[in-house]
C-alpha positions in Angstrom: -3.5 220.2 74.6 -3.8 217.8 77.6 -3.8 214.1 76.4 -6.6 213.1 79.0 -9.3 215.5 79.3 -10.7 216.3 83.1 -13.9 214.4 82.4 -11.9 211.3 81.4 -9.6 211.8 84.5 -12.8 211.8 86.7 -14.0 209.0 85.2 -10.8 206.8 85.6 -10.4 208.1 89.0 -13.9 206.6 90.0 -13.4 203.4 87.9 -10.5 203.0 90.4 -12.3 204.0 93.6 -15.1 201.1 92.3 -12.3 198.6 92.5 -10.8 199.9 95.6 -14.0 200.2 97.7 -15.4 196.6 96.7 -15.6 195.8 100.6 -17.2 198.8 101.6 -20.9 198.7 100.2 -23.6 201.8 100.7 -26.2 199.4 99.7 -25.3 196.5 102.4 -25.2 199.4 104.9 -28.7 200.1 104.2 -29.9 196.8 105.0 -27.4 196.1 107.6 -26.8 198.9 109.9 -30.1 200.7 110.4 -31.6 198.4 112.8 -33.8 196.2 110.8 -35.3 193.3 112.7 -36.1 190.0 111.2 -38.6 187.5 112.5 -37.4 183.8 113.1 -39.9 181.1 112.4 -40.2 178.6 115.3 -38.6 174.8 114.9 -40.7 172.0 115.0 -40.0 171.2 118.9 -41.3 174.7 119.9 -44.5 174.1 117.6 -45.0 170.8 119.0 -44.7 171.8 122.6 -47.4 174.6 122.0 -49.3 172.6 120.2 -49.4 169.4 122.6 -48.1 167.0 119.8 -46.6 164.4 121.1 -42.9 164.0 120.6 -41.5 160.9 118.7 -39.6 158.6 120.5 -35.8 158.3 119.3 -35.4 155.6 116.6 -32.7 153.4 116.0 -29.6 154.1 113.5 -31.4 152.6 110.4 -34.8 154.4 110.9 -32.7 157.8 111.7 -30.9 157.4 108.3 -33.9 156.9 106.6 -35.7 159.9 107.7 -32.7 162.0 107.1 -32.8 161.2 103.4 -36.5 161.2 103.1 -38.6 164.4 103.3 -38.9 166.7 106.4 -40.9 166.3 109.1 -44.6 167.4 108.7 -47.5 167.7 111.4 -50.4 169.8 112.0 -51.1 172.5 114.3 -54.1 174.8 115.1 -54.2 177.8 113.2 -55.3 179.8 116.3 -52.0 178.9 118.3 -50.9 181.4 120.6 -47.5 181.8 119.2 -45.1 185.2 119.4 -42.3 185.3 117.0 -38.4 186.2 117.9 -36.4 188.7 116.3 -32.9 188.9 115.1 -31.0 192.0 113.4 -30.3 191.5 109.9 -26.7 190.8 109.5 -24.6 190.9 106.1 -24.3 187.0 106.6 -28.2 186.8 106.5 -28.9 188.6 103.4 -25.7 187.5 100.9 -28.0 184.5 100.1 -31.3 186.3 99.4 -32.4 186.5 96.1 -31.5 189.3 93.9 -29.1 190.4 96.6 -26.3 191.3 94.1 -28.6 193.1 91.7 -29.4 195.5 94.7 -26.0 195.9 95.7 -25.0 196.9 92.1 -27.8 199.2 91.4 -27.4 201.3 94.8 -23.8 201.4 94.8 -23.4 202.3 91.2 -25.8 205.1 91.5 -24.0 206.5 94.3 -20.7 206.3 92.5 -22.6 208.0 89.4 -24.0 210.8 91.6 -20.3 211.5 92.4 -19.3 211.7 89.0 -22.0 213.9 88.0 -21.3 216.1 90.8 -17.8 216.6 90.2 -18.7 217.0 86.4 -21.1 220.0 87.1 -18.3 221.7 89.3 -15.9 221.5 86.4 -18.3 222.6 83.7 -19.7 225.5 85.9 -15.9 226.7 86.0 -14.9 225.5 82.7 -17.8 225.5 80.4 -17.6 222.8 77.6 -16.9 223.5 74.3 -17.3 220.6 71.5 -16.8 218.3 74.1 -19.4 215.6 75.3 -20.3 215.3 79.2 -19.2 212.0 79.9 -21.2 212.1 83.1 -24.3 211.4 81.0 -23.1 208.1 79.9 -23.0 207.2 83.6 -26.4 208.6 84.1 -27.6 206.5 81.0 -26.3 203.4 82.3 -28.0 203.6 85.9 -31.1 204.2 84.0 -30.5 201.1 81.7 -29.7 199.0 84.6 -32.4 200.1 86.5 -35.0 199.3 83.4 -33.3 196.0 83.3 -33.8 195.0 87.2 -37.5 196.0 86.8 -37.8 194.1 83.5 -36.4 191.0 85.4 -38.7 191.4 88.6 -41.6 191.6 86.1 -40.4 188.6 84.0 -40.9 186.1 87.2 -44.6 186.4 87.2 -44.9 185.4 83.3 -42.3 182.4 83.9 -43.9 181.3 87.3 -47.0 178.7 87.0 -48.3 180.2 90.2 -48.3 183.8 89.3 -51.6 183.9 87.2 -53.0 187.1 88.8 -50.0 188.8 88.6 -49.6 188.1 85.1 -53.2 189.2 84.3 -52.2 192.4 86.3 -49.4 193.4 84.1 -51.4 193.1 80.8 -54.2 195.1 82.0 -51.7 197.7 83.5 -49.8 197.8 79.9 -53.0 198.4 78.2 -54.1 201.0 80.6 -50.9 203.0 80.7 -51.2 202.8 77.0 -54.1 204.4 76.7 -53.2 207.0 79.4 -50.2 207.7 77.4 -51.7 208.2 74.2 -54.5 210.7 76.2 -51.4 212.7 77.4 -49.5 212.9 74.1 -52.4 214.6 72.4 -52.8 216.8 75.2 -51.9 220.6 73.9 -48.7 222.2 75.0 -50.2 225.0 76.7 -51.8 222.9 79.2 -49.1 220.0 79.7 -45.5 221.2 78.8 -43.9 217.8 78.2 -41.8 219.3 75.3 -42.6 216.9 72.6 -44.5 218.9 70.0 -41.7 221.8 70.1 -39.2 219.2 70.2 -40.5 217.7 67.0 -41.6 220.8 65.2 -38.1 222.4 65.6 -36.3 219.3 64.5 -38.5 218.6 61.7 -38.2 222.1 60.2 -34.2 222.4 60.4 -33.8 218.6 59.4 -36.0 219.3 56.1 -34.0 222.1 55.4 -30.6 220.5 55.8 -31.8 217.6 53.4 -32.9 220.4 50.8 -29.7 222.1 51.2 -27.6 218.8 50.2 -29.9 218.3 47.3 -31.9 215.3 48.8 -35.6 215.0 48.0 -37.4 214.2 51.5 -40.5 214.9 53.3 -38.3 215.1 56.5 -37.9 212.9 59.4 -40.7 210.1 60.8 -44.0 211.1 61.1 -45.4 212.6 64.5 -48.0 209.9 64.8 -45.2 207.3 64.8 -43.2 209.3 67.4 -46.2 209.7 69.7 -46.9 206.2 69.3 -43.4 204.8 70.0 -43.3 207.3 73.1 -46.7 205.7 74.3 -45.5 202.2 73.8 -42.4 203.0 76.0 -44.4 204.9 78.3 -46.9 201.8 78.7 -44.1 199.4 79.3 -42.6 201.9 82.4 -46.1 202.0 83.7 -46.2 198.1 83.6 -43.0 198.0 85.4 -43.8 200.5 88.1 -47.2 198.9 88.9 -46.2 196.3 91.6 -43.4 198.4 92.7 -46.1 201.1 93.3 -48.7 198.6 95.0 -45.6 197.3 97.4 -44.8 200.9 98.2 -48.4 201.6 99.1 -48.6 198.9 101.1 -45.6 199.6 103.1 -46.6 203.2 103.5 -50.2 201.8 104.8 -48.2 199.7 107.4 -45.8 202.5 108.4 -48.8 204.8 109.3 -50.3 202.1 111.4 -47.0 201.6 113.2 -45.9 205.1 113.6 -49.4 206.8 114.0 -49.1 207.9 117.5 -46.0 210.0 116.3 -47.3 212.8 114.7 -44.1 214.3 113.0 -43.1 210.9 111.7 -46.8 210.5 110.5 -46.7 213.9 108.4 -43.1 213.2 107.2 -44.5 209.7 106.0 -47.4 211.4 104.3 -45.4 214.2 102.8 -43.3 211.3 101.3 -46.1 209.9 100.0 -47.7 212.8 98.4 -44.6 214.2 96.8 -45.3 212.1 93.5 -48.3 213.9 93.0 -46.8 217.2 93.5 -44.1 216.5 90.9 -46.7 215.6 88.3 -48.7 218.7 88.8 -45.3 220.9 88.4 -45.8 220.0 84.5 -49.5 221.1 84.3 -49.1 224.7 82.9 -52.4 226.3 84.3 -51.9 224.8 87.8 -48.4 225.7 88.2 -46.3 227.6 85.9 -48.9 230.0 85.2 -49.5 231.1 89.0 -45.9 231.2 89.8 -44.2 232.7 86.3 -47.1 234.7 85.0 -49.7 235.8 87.4 -49.2 239.2 89.2 -50.8 238.9 92.6 -52.1 241.8 94.4 -49.7 243.9 96.2 -46.8 242.8 93.9 -45.1 244.1 91.0 -44.1 241.0 89.2 -44.5 237.3 89.4 -43.2 235.1 92.3 -40.6 233.9 90.3 -39.0 233.9 86.8 -39.3 230.8 84.2 -36.0 229.8 84.7 -36.3 229.6 88.4 -39.5 227.5 88.0 -37.6 225.0 85.7 -34.8 224.9 88.5 -37.6 224.5 91.0 -39.1 221.4 89.3 -35.6 219.8 89.3 -34.8 220.7 92.8 -38.2 219.4 94.2 -37.5 215.8 92.4 -34.0 215.4 93.8 -35.2 216.4 97.4 -38.1 213.8 96.9 -35.8 211.1 96.2 -33.4 211.8 99.2 -36.5 212.0 101.6 -37.9 208.7 100.1 -34.0 207.3 100.7 -34.1 208.4 104.0 -37.1 206.5 104.9 -36.1 203.5 103.4 -35.2 201.5 106.8 -38.8 202.5 108.1 -40.4 201.3 105.1 -38.4 198.1 104.8 -39.1 197.5 108.8 -42.9 197.9 108.1 -42.0 195.1 105.4 -40.4 192.9 107.8 -43.1 193.2 110.3 -45.4 191.6 107.9 -44.5 188.2 109.5 -46.1 188.7 112.8 -49.4 190.4 111.1 -49.5 187.3 108.9 -49.6 185.2 112.1 -52.1 187.2 113.8 -54.3 187.2 111.3 -53.9 183.5 111.2 -55.2 183.3 114.9 -58.4 184.5 113.8 -58.8 181.6 111.5 -60.3 177.9 112.1 -58.9 174.7 111.0 -55.2 173.3 111.1 -52.3 174.1 109.0 -48.8 172.0 108.7 -45.7 173.1 110.4 -44.0 173.4 106.7 -46.7 175.7 105.6 -46.3 177.9 108.7 -42.6 178.0 108.6 -42.8 179.1 104.9 -45.4 181.8 105.3 -42.9 183.5 107.9 -39.6 182.8 106.2 -40.9 184.0 102.9 -41.2 187.5 104.3 -37.4 188.0 104.7 -36.5 185.9 101.6 -37.9 188.7 99.5 -36.3 191.5 101.4 -33.8 192.3 98.2 -36.7 191.8 95.8 -38.7 194.7 97.9 -35.8 197.0 98.3 -35.2 196.9 94.5 -39.0 197.6 94.2 -38.6 200.5 96.1 -35.3 202.0 94.9 -35.5 201.2 91.3 -38.3 203.5 90.1 -36.9 206.4 92.4 -33.2 205.7 90.8 -34.7 206.0 87.2 -36.6 209.4 88.1 -33.6 210.8 89.6 -31.1 210.2 86.7 -33.6 211.1 83.9 -34.0 214.3 86.0 -30.2 214.7 85.9 -30.0 214.3 82.1 -33.1 216.4 81.6 -31.3 219.0 83.4 -27.6 218.6 81.6 -28.9 218.1 77.9 -32.0 220.5 78.2 -29.6 223.1 79.0 -31.1 224.0 82.5 -29.3 225.3 85.3 -29.0 224.6 89.2 -28.9 228.2 90.5 -32.4 229.8 88.5 -34.0 230.1 91.9 -31.3 232.7 93.2 -30.4 234.6 89.7 -31.5 234.2 86.1 -28.8 233.3 83.8 -28.3 235.9 81.2 -26.9 233.5 78.5 -29.7 232.4 76.5 -29.4 228.9 74.6 -29.8 229.6 70.8 -30.3 226.4 69.1 -30.5 227.8 65.7 -27.4 229.9 64.2 -29.2 232.9 62.7 -26.3 234.9 61.3 -26.9 236.5 58.3 -24.8 235.2 55.0 -25.6 237.8 52.6 -23.1 239.1 50.5 -20.7 236.3 51.8 -19.2 233.7 49.4 -19.6 230.4 51.2 -18.0 227.3 49.2 -20.2 223.9 49.7 -18.2 222.6 52.7 -18.5 225.5 54.9 -22.5 225.5 54.1 -22.7 221.8 54.9 -20.6 222.3 58.2 -23.1 225.4 59.0 -26.2 223.2 58.5 -24.7 220.3 60.2 -23.8 222.3 63.0 -27.5 223.9 63.4 -29.1 220.5 63.1 -26.6 219.0 65.8 -27.6 222.1 68.2 -31.5 221.3 67.5 -30.8 217.7 68.2 -28.7 218.6 71.4 -31.2 221.0 73.1 -34.7 220.8 71.6 -34.9 217.2 71.2 -33.2 216.3 74.5 -35.7 219.0 76.1 -38.6 217.0 74.6 -37.7 213.5 75.2 -36.2 213.8 78.4 -39.0 216.0 79.8 -41.4 213.4 78.8 -39.6 210.8 80.3 -39.0 212.5 83.6 -42.6 213.7 83.8 -44.2 210.4 83.0 -41.9 208.5 85.6 -43.0 210.9 87.9 -46.9 210.3 87.1 -46.4 206.5 86.9 -44.7 206.6 90.3 -48.0 208.8 91.6 -50.4 206.6 89.7 -49.4 203.4 90.8 -48.8 204.5 94.4 -52.4 205.8 94.7 -54.0 202.7 93.4 -52.2 200.6 95.8 -53.3 202.6 98.6 -57.2 202.5 96.9 -56.7 198.7 96.9 -55.5 198.5 100.4 -58.0 201.1 101.9 -61.2 199.3 100.2 -60.1 195.8 99.6 -57.7 194.6 102.3 -57.8 196.8 105.3 -61.1 195.6 107.0 
């Protein structure tokens, strides 16, 4: 027997690679090597020249020192000032000082390393199936999900700690209540309509856990009630929906701006629309009468069997989620550039206003767009990273396969050991071991399918709902 298993060797190799490749970052490459252009705010001398503000005469040494120690120079300029901003490429030296830059660097790079570990583990387990061994790649995936959740929580926390974010704070509270109501409505839908898998997982676990406790001579009515379980899931779902609210609004705004910028190119506009509509398609894949029934049950005229098998449909859901995340990641530079262009759009809107503005306010309005670039990047990538790695955990822990679209696996997962023991004398230890193995297999298959199935679908649904609400807001309230 080997001292180190293959999975542990893969983990150790990846940890070593992370240490060696500290200077190379995929996240930094996305920000600084994709042609992103940031807008430079005009300095005071340029604003004075355009606005016709007389320049001050040079002062003596004493007055110069007092000006350096005092407040920055402030003067008023017309809002309708004809000003065109200069651009400069985004470089690593520019982004290293931005807020949440280290968090962005860590989550994107660690997600990439985790995907490599997962792929290597999947290849290994396909050749050598695991027996009584835990899949270590699931620990990596769980860490990515937890890190994404923590970052989104940190971003949302800013709205509750700042005195200037009263509107955002109220939006978060309202979003929590709305998503809590929607989650409770979703969890009471019958499994024949919405196949998230919570009810079958609970019923199977409840039955086997009760039998296990009875066999050990313990009087119990079984695990926690279904009401408590669904209430806990609804609260978790409401928190996820709240964390996805502002990222969804941000992505909707970037999508709208990207369409206006690339509207003349039909192919790019089509790709952007497909990218935006994919969360809606993913949410529909769990509604049984709309998707599974037509693809796996109904036999169309001229055909002798359905379009695909049930196992192939399960694989289709997994593949479409992965493809949606990849497409969104490919379009990330275009979306971020649409966000950076907001500086010029703000200036163009200001030209239509009357009155005057100080030079400090104008410079802050332009500089703040680039200052929040990493925050916007986190709002863009964290939801899709969470969806992706919950899907990978759903696939592995739920016992699904990547090859279901090509052929059907003949090995069925049987969570309960139904071997007859009639006529056999089994002592207490063997009986306890058999009951424990049955209970453990129920937990590792049925419960994982229910929990991660609901988590995956809810993330896709929240992703779709928040971006849709953001689009409606941009259409009816912000776009004239």
